[in-house]
N, C-alpha and C positions, 0 to 999 in steps of 0.2 A: 346415322346408325346402320348404314348399308352393310350387309353381310353376304356371303356367297349364297346361302339358302335363306330366303325370306318368306315368312308367312304373315299375311296382313289381314287382320280382322277389322272391319270398318263399317261406318254408316254409309247410307246410300248417297250416290252422286257427289263424291268428294274429289273426283278427277284422277283416281289412282290408275285406272286402265290407261287413260291418256298419257299420264306421266311415264308409265312403264313402256308404252308403245313408242313414245318419243325417245326414250333411252335405248330401246332396241334399234331404232333407226340410226341413232347417233353412233352406237357401237359398230353397226354395219358400214356406215359411211367412212369412219375413220380407222377401221381395222380391216386388213385383207383376210379373206377366207374365214370370215366370222359367220357362224350359222345360228340363226335365231328361230325359235318355234313358238307359235301362239296356239293355245288350246281354249276352246269355249264349249258350252253345253250343247250347242247345235252347230251344224256346218254353216248355216246362214249367219249366226252370230260370229263364228270364226272368220267368215268372209268379211263381216262388218269391221272386225279389228284390222284386217289388212287394208280395207278401204280408208280407214283413218290414217294409217301410215302413208298410203299413197297421197292423201290429202295434204299431209305435212311435207312430204317430199316435193310435191308440185309447187309448194310455196317457199322453197329454199332459194337462197341467192343463186342467180344464174351461174356464177363461177363454180359453186359447189356441184351443181348438177352437171356442168360441163366436165368437171374433173372426175366425177363418179357417176356416169350415166347408167340408166337401167338397161340391162341386157335382156332379161326375160320378165314379162309382166302378164300374169293371168289371175284368175279369181282365187287361186290357191297359193301363189308364190310370187315373190319379187326377187330377182337375181340381179346384182350389180356387177359392173365390169371388173371390180376388184376381187371378184370371187366370193364376196359375202352375199348372204341372202336371208330372206324371211319366208317361212312357210307356215300355213295354218291348217287346222283340222280339229276333229273331236278327239283325236289321239295321234301321237307321232311315234313311230317305232324305227324309222329308217335313219341311218347315219348317227353321227355324234354331234351334239349341240353345245354351243357356248352360252346360250341364253334361252331360258324357257319361261313363258308366262302362261299360267293357268288361271283363267278368269271365272269367277263365281263357282269355285270348287265346292263350297258348301252346298249350293243348290244341286250340283251334279251328284254329290254323295247322297243327298236326301232323295232326289227324284229318280236317279238312274244309277244304282249301285254297280251295275255291270260296267257302265262307262267309267265310273270312278276307279274300279279295279283295273281297267285297261290303262287308264292314265297313270296309275300308281306303278303298275308292272311294266308298262311300255314307255310312255313319255318320260317319266322321271328317271328311267334308266338310260336315256340317251344323253344325259348331261355329262360333260367331261368334268374331271376333277378341278376344283377351285374355280368353277365358272358360276354364272348367275341364274338363280331360280327365283321367280316371284309367284307365289300362290296367294291370290287375293279374293276375298269374298265377304259378303254379309253372312250372318249366322243362319243355320237351318237346323236347330235342335241340338241335342246332346248325343249324337251318334254319328258314325261315319268317319272316314279317314281325315277329313278337314278338322273335325272336332278333336280327334285323337292327336293329330299333329299340333294343333293349337295348344292343347293341354300339356303335351310334352314340352313344347317350346316355352310355355309359361313356367313350367316346373324348373327349367334350367335357369330362368331369371330369378325365381324365388330362392334357388340354391346358390345364387351368385356364382355360377359356374362359368369359367372362361369357355366360350364356344369354340368347338373344333370346326373344321371345314365341312363336316357331314352333319352338323347340328343346325337346326332351323332357328333363326332369330325371330322372336315374336314382336310384331308391331301392332299397336291398337290405335285407331283413330276414331274417337267419338264424335257425335254430331256437333257438340259445342265447340270443337276446335275449328269448325268451318264458320267464318265470320259472316257468311251470307245467310246462315240460318238464324235470322232475326226478323221480327215483325215490325212494321212501321206504324201499325195502329194497335191500340190496346185490345186485349182479348180477355175474357173472363177467366180468372184463376180460381178454380174450385178449391175446397178444403183439401181434397185429395192431392191436387196439384201442389198446393202450398206445402203440404206435409212431405211430398216427394222431394221438392227443391230443398227443404230444410235438411232432409236426410242426406242428400248429396253433399251438402256443405259440411254437415257434422261428421259423416263417415269417411268422406273422400276428399274433403277440402275443395270441392268444386263450387265455385261461386259464380252464379249466372247473373247477367244483367236483366233488367225488366224486359227489353225487347226479345231476349232469348227465351225468357219465361213465357211471354205471349206467343212466340212462335211454337214452342214445344206444346203448350196447352192447345193451340189451334190444330196442330198436326195430329195430336193425340185423338182429338175428336174424329178426325178423318181416318186414322190408321187403327184405332182401337188396340186390341191385344198384340197386333203386329209391331207396335211402336218400339218395344225393346229389341226386337229382331232387326228392324230396318234402321232405327235411329237410337242405338244404345248409348248410354252415358258411361257405362263401365263394361269390362269384359264379362263380368258375372251376368249382367242383364242379357247380353247377346247370347 
């Protein structure tokens, strides 16, 4: 379901940042003069994204690294000898990008509206036509640019509209699609839990296994009211 502009609403720890980072590295390795930009809520987190790309590059086959060696390597940027490169920051305004990844945009919009405004007006305006954008996040309430973009993208799906190159495609990945979210030991299922699982089945056709039910019930004890935000079963919950 990949589109030019992609907005991803997701549960925690499903590996999307890693997937997107690997895709960015792949695009840079096998395309000359390809510019990728990575944006996070803090500069330390942005540097962390670049570290993960370096970790992947260092473990590539020797033949690939020999064909496309690193030319520049610092805490904020990797430049390859084929003219491609990846830079990171809390916002990116310089140059034209072929690939943008904005990590945890919902959190940025909720906690730092000024940073979100800079990303919207700065970073997202560096992307070239018909290139790749990934905005991924868990939810942070019903306000802010991430929420607005998510709702707009969902409305396009509901209207069965053919997406144009400037429309965002909505992607939702609930906790129950991750097969690791299962418990190996039985956990108490309360009446409230049982009612919730029945409603998921009746209203959305979501049928969970017993190990999934146990995991959810146990995690809910830990997370409390944050469960819908961090581990949503449906977009409405998030």
